[in-house]
One Martini backbone bead per residue (centre of mass of N, CA, C, O) as a GRO file, in nm:
protein
  412
    1PHE     BB    1  -0.664  -0.788  -0.310
    2ILE     BB    2  -0.349  -0.927  -0.378
    3PRO     BB    3  -0.180  -1.133  -0.182
    4TRP     BB    4  -0.019  -1.331  -0.356
    5LYS     BB    5   0.138  -1.129  -0.523
    6LYS     BB    6   0.268  -0.981  -0.287
    7LEU     BB    7   0.407  -1.222  -0.164
    8TYR     BB    8   0.577  -1.311  -0.400
    9HIS     BB    9   0.742  -1.032  -0.430
   10GLN     BB   10   0.842  -1.031  -0.135
   11TYR     BB   11   0.996  -1.302  -0.162
   12VAL     BB   12   1.190  -1.223  -0.382
   13MET     BB   13   1.293  -0.966  -0.191
   14LYS     BB   14   1.341  -1.092   0.103
   15GLU     BB   15   1.133  -1.045   0.311
   16ASP     BB   16   1.089  -1.118   0.638
   17THR     BB   17   0.777  -1.167   0.654
   18ALA     BB   18   0.755  -1.345   0.406
   19LEU     BB   19   0.954  -1.567   0.473
   20ARG     BB   20   0.796  -1.660   0.734
   21ARG     BB   21   0.520  -1.717   0.595
   22VAL     BB   22   0.617  -1.930   0.390
   23GLU     BB   23   0.736  -2.121   0.598
   24LYS     BB   24   0.473  -2.189   0.734
   25ILE     BB   25   0.323  -2.300   0.489
   26LEU     BB   26   0.513  -2.536   0.430
   27GLN     BB   27   0.479  -2.672   0.704
   28ASP     BB   28   0.169  -2.701   0.712
   29PHE     BB   29   0.182  -2.874   0.412
   30GLY     BB   30   0.453  -3.045   0.386
   31ILE     BB   31   0.677  -2.854   0.209
   32THR     BB   32   0.943  -3.069   0.210
   33LYS     BB   33   1.225  -3.248   0.165
   34GLU     BB   34   1.135  -3.488   0.375
   35GLN     BB   35   0.869  -3.500   0.208
   36GLU     BB   36   0.751  -3.706  -0.030
   37GLY     BB   37   0.449  -3.544  -0.062
   38CYS     BB   38   0.506  -3.228  -0.131
   39VAL     BB   39   0.317  -3.180  -0.376
   40LEU     BB   40   0.053  -3.242  -0.232
   41GLY     BB   41   0.087  -2.994  -0.055
   42LEU     BB   42   0.050  -2.795  -0.277
   43ILE     BB   43  -0.226  -2.874  -0.359
   44ARG     BB   44  -0.369  -2.826  -0.089
   45CYS     BB   45  -0.297  -2.524  -0.064
   46VAL     BB   46  -0.452  -2.429  -0.318
   47SER     BB   47  -0.732  -2.571  -0.241
   48ALA     BB   48  -0.763  -2.354   0.004
   49ILE     BB   49  -0.866  -2.129  -0.155
   50PRO     BB   50  -1.079  -1.891  -0.139
   51THR     BB   51  -1.403  -1.817  -0.250
   52GLY     BB   52  -1.662  -1.682  -0.372
   53GLN     BB   53  -2.012  -1.718  -0.393
   54LYS     BB   54  -2.022  -1.702  -0.720
   55VAL     BB   55  -1.878  -1.953  -0.736
   56ASP     BB   56  -1.904  -2.237  -0.966
   57ALA     BB   57  -1.732  -2.519  -0.972
   58SER     BB   58  -1.899  -2.703  -1.171
   59VAL     BB   59  -1.870  -2.501  -1.416
   60VAL     BB   60  -1.563  -2.470  -1.431
   61LEU     BB   61  -1.519  -2.775  -1.494
   62ARG     BB   62  -1.665  -2.774  -1.770
   63CYS     BB   63  -1.449  -2.575  -1.888
   64LEU     BB   64  -1.204  -2.764  -1.843
   65ARG     BB   65  -1.267  -3.033  -2.022
   66SER     BB   66  -1.140  -2.923  -2.305
   67HIS     BB   67  -0.877  -2.983  -2.187
   68HIS     BB   68  -0.623  -3.213  -2.245
   69LEU     BB   69  -0.547  -3.237  -1.910
   70PHE     BB   70  -0.809  -3.306  -1.740
   71SER     BB   71  -0.818  -3.613  -1.725
   72LYS     BB   72  -0.541  -3.656  -1.594
   73ALA     BB   73  -0.586  -3.480  -1.345
   74GLU     BB   74  -0.838  -3.610  -1.228
   75ILE     BB   75  -0.708  -3.893  -1.177
   76CYS     BB   76  -0.493  -3.789  -0.984
   77VAL     BB   77  -0.667  -3.666  -0.765
   78VAL     BB   78  -0.833  -3.925  -0.703
   79ASN     BB   79  -0.588  -4.104  -0.626
   80LYS     BB   80  -0.427  -3.896  -0.425
   81LEU     BB   81  -0.742  -3.745  -0.325
   82PRO     BB   82  -0.995  -3.923  -0.243
   83HIS     BB   83  -1.176  -3.698  -0.085
   84LEU     BB   84  -1.256  -3.556  -0.370
   85GLN     BB   85  -1.427  -3.745  -0.563
   86SER     BB   86  -1.733  -3.636  -0.460
   87ARG     BB   87  -1.649  -3.354  -0.531
   88THR     BB   88  -1.753  -2.998  -0.661
   89GLY     BB   89  -1.584  -2.790  -0.540
   90PRO     BB   90  -1.320  -2.573  -0.496
   91GLU     BB   91  -1.104  -2.771  -0.411
   92LYS     BB   92  -1.118  -2.951  -0.679
   93MET     BB   93  -1.082  -2.731  -0.870
   94TRP     BB   94  -0.786  -2.647  -0.782
   95ALA     BB   95  -0.649  -2.914  -0.798
   96ILE     BB   96  -0.688  -2.961  -1.098
   97MET     BB   97  -0.548  -2.712  -1.195
   98THR     BB   98  -0.268  -2.760  -1.053
   99VAL     BB   99  -0.210  -3.027  -1.219
  100MET     BB  100  -0.214  -2.891  -1.490
  101VAL     BB  101   0.031  -2.715  -1.442
  102LEU     BB  102   0.229  -2.954  -1.371
  103PHE     BB  103   0.169  -3.095  -1.673
  104SER     BB  104   0.274  -2.887  -1.834
  105ASP     BB  105   0.493  -2.815  -2.130
  106GLY     BB  106   0.385  -2.499  -2.149
  107VAL     BB  107   0.261  -2.201  -2.203
  108SER     BB  108   0.018  -2.284  -2.379
  109ASP     BB  109  -0.120  -2.459  -2.171
  110ILE     BB  110  -0.190  -2.227  -1.965
  111GLN     BB  111  -0.332  -2.038  -2.165
  112GLU     BB  112  -0.564  -2.250  -2.213
  113LEU     BB  113  -0.660  -2.255  -1.928
  114MET     BB  114  -0.732  -1.946  -1.897
  115ALA     BB  115  -0.941  -1.956  -2.123
  116CYS     BB  116  -1.133  -2.151  -1.987
  117LEU     BB  117  -1.179  -1.964  -1.727
  118TRP     BB  118  -1.280  -1.710  -1.921
  119ARG     BB  119  -1.536  -1.788  -1.985
  120PRO     BB  120  -1.863  -1.683  -1.978
  121SER     BB  121  -1.952  -1.930  -1.795
  122SER     BB  122  -1.764  -1.853  -1.600
  123THR     BB  123  -1.719  -1.757  -1.237
  124LEU     BB  124  -1.447  -1.655  -1.267
  125SER     BB  125  -1.211  -1.431  -1.210
  126VAL     BB  126  -0.922  -1.284  -1.292
  127VAL     BB  127  -0.821  -1.265  -0.991
  128ASP     BB  128  -0.859  -1.565  -0.924
  129VAL     BB  129  -0.657  -1.676  -1.118
  130THR     BB  130  -0.400  -1.495  -1.064
  131GLU     BB  131  -0.381  -1.576  -0.757
  132THR     BB  132  -0.339  -1.881  -0.804
  133LEU     BB  133  -0.078  -1.860  -0.985
  134TYR     BB  134   0.085  -1.712  -0.766
  135CYS     BB  135   0.080  -1.927  -0.556
  136ILE     BB  136   0.224  -2.144  -0.734
  137ALA     BB  137   0.477  -1.967  -0.789
  138MET     BB  138   0.572  -1.944  -0.501
  139LEU     BB  139   0.593  -2.251  -0.416
  140LEU     BB  140   0.795  -2.320  -0.637
  141HIS     BB  141   1.014  -2.115  -0.561
  142ALA     BB  142   1.059  -2.230  -0.263
  143MET     BB  143   1.135  -2.522  -0.347
  144ARG     BB  144   1.392  -2.441  -0.493
  145ASP     BB  145   1.528  -2.295  -0.244
  146ARG     BB  146   1.513  -2.609  -0.098
  147ASN     BB  147   1.593  -2.843  -0.311
  148ILE     BB  148   1.349  -2.937  -0.444
  149ALA     BB  149   1.254  -3.185  -0.676
  150ILE     BB  150   1.184  -2.936  -0.921
  151THR     BB  151   1.114  -2.796  -1.185
  152ASN     BB  152   1.166  -2.464  -1.340
  153ARG     BB  153   0.966  -2.467  -1.569
  154ILE     BB  154   0.687  -2.417  -1.425
  155HIS     BB  155   0.751  -2.140  -1.316
  156TYR     BB  156   0.808  -2.003  -1.589
  157ASN     BB  157   0.535  -2.056  -1.717
  158VAL     BB  158   0.365  -1.898  -1.513
  159PHE     BB  159   0.517  -1.628  -1.510
  160TYR     BB  160   0.491  -1.564  -1.817
  161CYS     BB  161   0.180  -1.558  -1.828
  162LEU     BB  162   0.153  -1.321  -1.633
  163TYR     BB  163   0.312  -1.125  -1.786
  164LEU     BB  164   0.143  -1.124  -2.055
  165MET     BB  165  -0.113  -1.029  -1.925
  166GLU     BB  166  -0.029  -0.768  -1.761
  167ASN     BB  167   0.109  -0.635  -2.042
  168ALA     BB  168  -0.172  -0.683  -2.251
  169SER     BB  169  -0.420  -0.649  -2.034
  170VAL     BB  170  -0.755  -0.513  -2.074
  171THR     BB  171  -1.041  -0.451  -1.904
  172THR     BB  172  -1.386  -0.429  -2.008
  173GLN     BB  173  -1.595  -0.226  -1.821
  174LYS     BB  174  -1.892  -0.161  -1.700
  175VAL     BB  175  -2.045   0.083  -1.571
  176GLU     BB  176  -2.195   0.135  -1.309
  177GLU     BB  177  -2.491   0.239  -1.219
  178GLU     BB  178  -2.415   0.453  -0.994
  179MET     BB  179  -2.214   0.600  -1.189
  180LEU     BB  180  -2.404   0.686  -1.408
  181ALA     BB  181  -2.595   0.851  -1.245
  182SER     BB  182  -2.371   1.080  -1.187
  183ARG     BB  183  -2.245   1.119  -1.493
  184CYS     BB  184  -2.444   1.049  -1.733
  185GLN     BB  185  -2.762   1.042  -1.734
  186GLN     BB  186  -2.815   0.753  -1.883
  187ASP     BB  187  -2.836   0.497  -2.054
  188LEU     BB  188  -2.656   0.211  -2.022
  189ARG     BB  189  -2.616   0.148  -2.337
  190SER     BB  190  -2.508   0.457  -2.406
  191CYS     BB  191  -2.273   0.433  -2.239
  192PRO     BB  192  -1.948   0.436  -2.200
  193GLU     BB  193  -1.657   0.274  -2.150
  194VAL     BB  194  -1.422   0.154  -1.910
  195LYS     BB  195  -1.083   0.125  -1.879
  196LEU     BB  196  -0.960  -0.139  -1.686
  197THR     BB  197  -0.782  -0.291  -1.468
  198HIS     BB  198  -0.812  -0.557  -1.273
  199GLU     BB  199  -0.707  -0.397  -1.006
  200GLN     BB  200  -0.894  -0.148  -1.037
  201GLN     BB  201  -1.164  -0.311  -1.031
  202ARG     BB  202  -1.131  -0.410  -0.751
  203ILE     BB  203  -1.129  -0.135  -0.605
  204LEU     BB  204  -1.414  -0.048  -0.708
  205ASN     BB  205  -1.553  -0.308  -0.558
  206HIS     BB  206  -1.474  -0.149  -0.298
  207LYS     BB  207  -1.636  -0.069   0.010
  208ILE     BB  208  -1.579   0.139   0.232
  209GLU     BB  209  -1.514   0.141   0.573
  210HIS     BB  210  -1.529   0.213   0.884
  211GLY     BB  211  -1.189   0.244   0.971
  212GLN     BB  212  -1.057   0.191   0.711
  213VAL     BB  213  -0.740   0.078   0.532
  214VAL     BB  214  -0.629   0.157   0.197
  215LYS     BB  215  -0.352   0.040  -0.005
  216ILE     BB  216  -0.195   0.171  -0.290
  217MET     BB  217   0.031   0.005  -0.503
  218ALA     BB  218   0.253   0.186  -0.730
  219PHE     BB  219   0.381   0.312  -0.989
  220ALA     BB  220   0.457   0.569  -1.163
  221GLY     BB  221   0.192   0.623  -1.385
  222THR     BB  222  -0.034   0.371  -1.321
  223GLY     BB  223  -0.325   0.509  -1.181
  224LYS     BB  224  -0.390   0.601  -0.888
  225THR     BB  225  -0.546   0.877  -0.915
  226SER     BB  226  -0.755   0.762  -1.139
  227THR     BB  227  -0.877   0.563  -0.934
  228LEU     BB  228  -0.993   0.769  -0.739
  229VAL     BB  229  -1.183   0.907  -0.945
  230LYS     BB  230  -1.355   0.659  -0.996
  231TYR     BB  231  -1.437   0.614  -0.714
  232ALA     BB  232  -1.587   0.887  -0.674
  233GLU     BB  233  -1.794   0.846  -0.899
  234LYS     BB  234  -1.930   0.588  -0.804
  235PHE     BB  235  -1.942   0.738  -0.497
  236ALA     BB  236  -2.147   1.001  -0.510
  237ASN     BB  237  -2.272   0.985  -0.202
  238LEU     BB  238  -1.988   1.057  -0.112
  239ASN     BB  239  -1.746   1.219   0.092
  240PHE     BB  240  -1.432   1.362   0.006
  241LEU     BB  241  -1.078   1.382   0.106
  242TYR     BB  242  -0.803   1.534  -0.072
  243VAL     BB  243  -0.461   1.467   0.007
  244THR     BB  244  -0.152   1.664  -0.017
  245PHE     BB  245   0.155   1.840  -0.043
  246ASN     BB  246   0.119   1.958  -0.328
  247LYS     BB  247  -0.025   2.230  -0.458
  248ALA     BB  248  -0.041   2.173  -0.768
  249VAL     BB  249  -0.184   1.899  -0.723
  250ALA     BB  250  -0.438   2.004  -0.589
  251GLU     BB  251  -0.532   2.195  -0.823
  252ARG     BB  252  -0.552   1.980  -1.030
  253ALA     BB  253  -0.765   1.798  -0.884
  254LYS     BB  254  -0.999   1.994  -0.899
  255SER     BB  255  -1.023   1.934  -1.227
  256VAL     BB  256  -1.069   1.603  -1.192
  257PHE     BB  257  -1.266   1.584  -0.970
  258PRO     BB  258  -1.544   1.560  -0.832
  259ARG     BB  259  -1.771   1.731  -0.615
  260ASN     BB  260  -1.728   1.507  -0.371
  261VAL     BB  261  -1.434   1.654  -0.370
  262THR     BB  262  -1.185   1.773  -0.152
  263CYS     BB  263  -0.899   1.973  -0.219
  264LYS     BB  264  -0.587   1.943  -0.032
  265THR     BB  265  -0.345   2.030   0.184
  266PHE     BB  266  -0.207   1.983   0.476
  267HIS     BB  267  -0.135   2.281   0.536
  268SER     BB  268  -0.421   2.407   0.473
  269LEU     BB  269  -0.551   2.266   0.707
  270ALA     BB  270  -0.363   2.379   0.924
  271PHE     BB  271  -0.402   2.675   0.876
  272GLY     BB  272  -0.704   2.704   0.918
  273SER     BB  273  -0.680   2.607   1.226
  274VAL     BB  274  -0.378   2.745   1.310
  275GLY     BB  275  -0.186   2.936   1.133
  276LYS     BB  276  -0.363   3.207   1.116
  277GLN     BB  277  -0.314   3.296   1.412
  278TYR     BB  278  -0.015   3.368   1.349
  279LYS     BB  279  -0.049   3.560   1.121
  280GLU     BB  280  -0.227   3.777   1.279
  281LYS     BB  281   0.037   3.811   1.494
  282GLY     BB  282   0.305   3.797   1.335
  283LYS     BB  283   0.413   3.464   1.387
  284LEU     BB  284   0.498   3.388   1.096
  285ASN     BB  285   0.712   3.142   0.920
  286PHE     BB  286   0.745   3.020   0.601
  287SER     BB  287   1.005   2.905   0.695
  288LYS     BB  288   1.252   2.778   0.831
  289MET     BB  289   1.443   2.750   1.109
  290SER     BB  290   1.738   2.859   1.129
  291VAL     BB  291   2.060   2.800   1.255
  292TYR     BB  292   2.117   3.105   1.279
  293SER     BB  293   1.866   3.188   1.465
  294ILE     BB  294   1.919   2.983   1.690
  295SER     BB  295   2.188   3.079   1.785
  296PHE     BB  296   2.034   3.330   1.942
  297LEU     BB  297   1.846   3.131   2.153
  298ILE     BB  298   2.103   3.023   2.277
  299ARG     BB  299   2.340   2.940   2.493
  300ASN     BB  300   2.653   2.994   2.594
  301ARG     BB  301   2.920   2.744   2.595
  302LYS     BB  302   3.185   2.621   2.718
  303GLY     BB  303   3.358   2.460   2.451
  304GLU     BB  304   3.115   2.545   2.243
  305SER     BB  305   2.960   2.552   1.950
  306LEU     BB  306   2.694   2.728   1.857
  307PHE     BB  307   2.636   2.626   1.575
  308VAL     BB  308   2.645   2.321   1.633
  309ARG     BB  309   2.410   2.330   1.844
  310ALA     BB  310   2.193   2.458   1.655
  311LYS     BB  311   2.188   2.210   1.466
  312THR     BB  312   2.084   2.000   1.671
  313VAL     BB  313   1.832   2.149   1.756
  314SER     BB  314   1.711   2.151   1.468
  315GLN     BB  315   1.693   1.839   1.445
  316THR     BB  316   1.515   1.788   1.685
  317LEU     BB  317   1.270   1.952   1.588
  318GLU     BB  318   1.226   1.795   1.323
  319ASN     BB  319   1.186   1.516   1.457
  320PHE     BB  320   0.940   1.599   1.614
  321PHE     BB  321   0.751   1.698   1.387
  322ALA     BB  322   0.764   1.399   1.245
  323SER     BB  323   0.625   1.284   1.486
  324SER     BB  324   0.383   1.137   1.731
  325ASP     BB  325   0.461   1.311   1.949
  326ASP     BB  326   0.401   1.537   2.232
  327GLU     BB  327   0.714   1.547   2.304
  328ILE     BB  328   1.035   1.626   2.382
  329TRP     BB  329   1.305   1.391   2.332
  330GLU     BB  330   1.597   1.210   2.308
  331GLU     BB  331   1.495   1.064   2.042
  332HIS     BB  332   1.515   1.343   1.867
  333THR     BB  333   1.812   1.328   1.868
  334PRO     BB  334   2.096   1.315   1.741
  335VAL     BB  335   2.365   1.085   1.714
  336TRP     BB  336   2.517   1.288   1.515
  337PHE     BB  337   2.801   1.522   1.469
  338LYS     BB  338   2.970   1.800   1.341
  339ASN     BB  339   3.244   1.946   1.388
  340THR     BB  340   3.482   2.207   1.337
  341HIS     BB  341   3.656   1.971   1.165
  342GLY     BB  342   3.449   1.774   1.008
  343GLU     BB  343   3.376   1.564   1.235
  344TRP     BB  344   3.240   1.281   1.353
  345GLU     BB  345   3.023   1.257   1.639
  346LEU     BB  346   2.899   1.170   1.927
  347VAL     BB  347   2.623   1.216   2.119
  348SER     BB  348   2.590   1.283   2.422
  349GLN     BB  349   2.390   1.271   2.708
  350VAL     BB  350   2.432   1.557   2.784
  351GLU     BB  351   2.372   1.693   2.507
  352LYS     BB  352   2.091   1.579   2.477
  353ARG     BB  353   1.971   1.727   2.720
  354ILE     BB  354   2.027   2.009   2.628
  355ASN     BB  355   1.873   1.990   2.347
  356VAL     BB  356   1.596   1.947   2.481
  357GLU     BB  357   1.580   2.208   2.652
  358GLU     BB  358   1.608   2.402   2.402
  359ALA     BB  359   1.383   2.294   2.224
  360ARG     BB  360   1.153   2.337   2.435
  361GLU     BB  361   1.190   2.643   2.468
  362ILE     BB  362   1.130   2.714   2.171
  363TRP     BB  363   0.851   2.572   2.144
  364GLU     BB  364   0.704   2.740   2.362
  365ASN     BB  365   0.751   3.009   2.224
  366MET     BB  366   0.620   2.941   1.948
  367LYS     BB  367   0.326   2.898   2.072
  368LYS     BB  368   0.300   3.189   2.152
  369LEU     BB  369   0.089   3.454   2.075
  370ASP     BB  370   0.195   3.611   2.310
  371GLY     BB  371   0.426   3.823   2.328
  372ASP     BB  372   0.715   3.861   2.193
  373VAL     BB  373   0.768   4.147   2.047
  374GLU     BB  374   1.022   4.077   1.854
  375LYS     BB  375   0.964   3.790   1.713
  376LYS     BB  376   1.176   3.538   1.744
  377TYR     BB  377   0.935   3.320   1.792
  378LYS     BB  378   0.837   3.164   1.508
  379MET     BB  379   0.613   3.010   1.339
  380THR     BB  380   0.606   2.727   1.141
  381CYS     BB  381   0.480   2.510   0.922
  382ASP     BB  382   0.570   2.248   1.088
  383GLY     BB  383   0.452   2.352   1.342
  384TYR     BB  384   0.139   2.385   1.275
  385LEU     BB  385   0.117   2.090   1.185
  386LYS     BB  386   0.176   1.975   1.468
  387LEU     BB  387  -0.052   2.120   1.619
  388TRP     BB  388  -0.276   1.979   1.455
  389GLN     BB  389  -0.206   1.695   1.531
  390LEU     BB  390  -0.238   1.738   1.846
  391SER     BB  391  -0.550   1.810   1.815
  392LYS     BB  392  -0.705   1.600   1.675
  393PRO     BB  393  -0.860   1.615   1.401
  394GLN     BB  394  -1.196   1.642   1.276
  395LEU     BB  395  -1.329   1.465   0.978
  396SER     BB  396  -1.668   1.441   0.976
  397GLY     BB  397  -1.748   1.542   0.682
  398TYR     BB  398  -1.630   1.266   0.590
  399ASP     BB  399  -1.618   0.934   0.466
  400ALA     BB  400  -1.322   0.981   0.318
  401VAL     BB  401  -0.953   0.970   0.282
  402PHE     BB  402  -0.732   1.084   0.030
  403VAL     BB  403  -0.394   0.975   0.000
  404ASP     BB  404  -0.137   1.126  -0.160
  405GLU     BB  405   0.167   1.028  -0.145
  406ALA     BB  406   0.208   0.854   0.143
  407GLN     BB  407   0.529   0.816   0.151
  408ASP     BB  408   0.558   1.125   0.270
  409CYS     BB  409   0.475   1.051   0.527
  410THR     BB  410   0.486   1.088   0.858
  411ALA     BB  411   0.415   0.990   1.183
  412GLY     BB  412   0.254   1.273   1.215
   0.00000   0.00000   0.00000
C-alpha cells in the first residue's frame, strides 16, 4: 500500500534488500556523483511514479498555480526537460512538484504545496502525495550518502513536513455504502463518520483477492486489530476467520468483530481436527514433553549423560514442530549443547544422527492412537498442531483469514 514509505525506512535502517534496490534505482536514472545532471535524474525518477486512473493531472496543475514557486518550477521543467513542454499528464505534474520541493526555502513552502494538492478540486489522494514525498526524501537521503553535492536542508524540510502530517493528521472519511448497509441500516447522511488514518483507509479500500497475502505492519497499539474490525464490517458479504495464539485475545475478539467473523486460536482449530482424538484415547499431554520424561524414553549410551541427550532430543522435537518439514532431519538438531560441566560443545555428526533416530522414534510413538498401554508417549499441544499442519487443512468455508500477531508464527 505504501511502497515508497516502506522503502525509505528500510533504507534508513540499512536493510540489504532496500540498499540494493535503491542502488539500482540510482543507477537506472543516472543519479550518481559522476553524472553532471544527477538532479535531473531525481526529477525523472519521481515523474515516473504511476498514478491512479482517477487522477486528472491538468486539474492538479491548476491547483498548484497559486503556489509562489509554480511559475519558476514550470519554466525550469520546460527548459531542462523539453519533452514535457507540451504534456499535461502525470509525468509533468510530478516533475513540477519535485522542482518546487527542490526550490523550497523551508518547511512552510512544502506545507503550502501540500495544501494546494489537497484542495477539494484536486484529484490526488493523501497517499499519492505522501508516497511521492517519501520517494523524494529517499532519493535525497541516498544522494547525501554518496557525497553528491546537494544540501541536506531539502531532505530535512520534506521529512519534517511528513512527520508533522503523520503525527497530527487524521482523515475523516464517510463510511462507504456497503459498510453502512451492514452496520447502520440507515440513510447515508444520518450515519456517523468514522475517523481513520490515511493508511487505514488505504487498507479498507483494498478488496482482497483469492490467493492474495496482505501484511499490515505497525507498532503495538496503533490500530491493527481495529483495522481488521473495520474491514470485516465493510465487506459484510464475506466470511472471515480470525486466528491468534492467545486464548484471551480470541475471546475478546468475539465481542469486537461482527458476525461474519469466526474467532479462534490456532490450537483450537488443531484440537477440533486432531487433538480431540488423542484426548478421547487418554493420550493427550496439555504441557510440553519434559526433558525428564524424555530421559526415560531414550537408551542409555556408555560415556554419555542421559539428561544431556534428553535435552538435545527435546530441542530437536521442538525445532521440528516449529518447521514446515514433513519429517525429522539433522537440520532440526541443535548446533550446541551444554555438557555436565556447564560448558558449551558442538554437537557432532554422530550425535546428530543419534538425536534424529531417537526423536523420530518418540514422534512415531506419540502419533499412535492405539497401543502404548502405559501411555508413556503422549501427544502434546505442539505435536497435534504439527499434525494439523501436516494434514494441509482446507479452510474453504472462509473467504479470507485474519492472522493477528503474525510475527509469532513459525515456519510450520
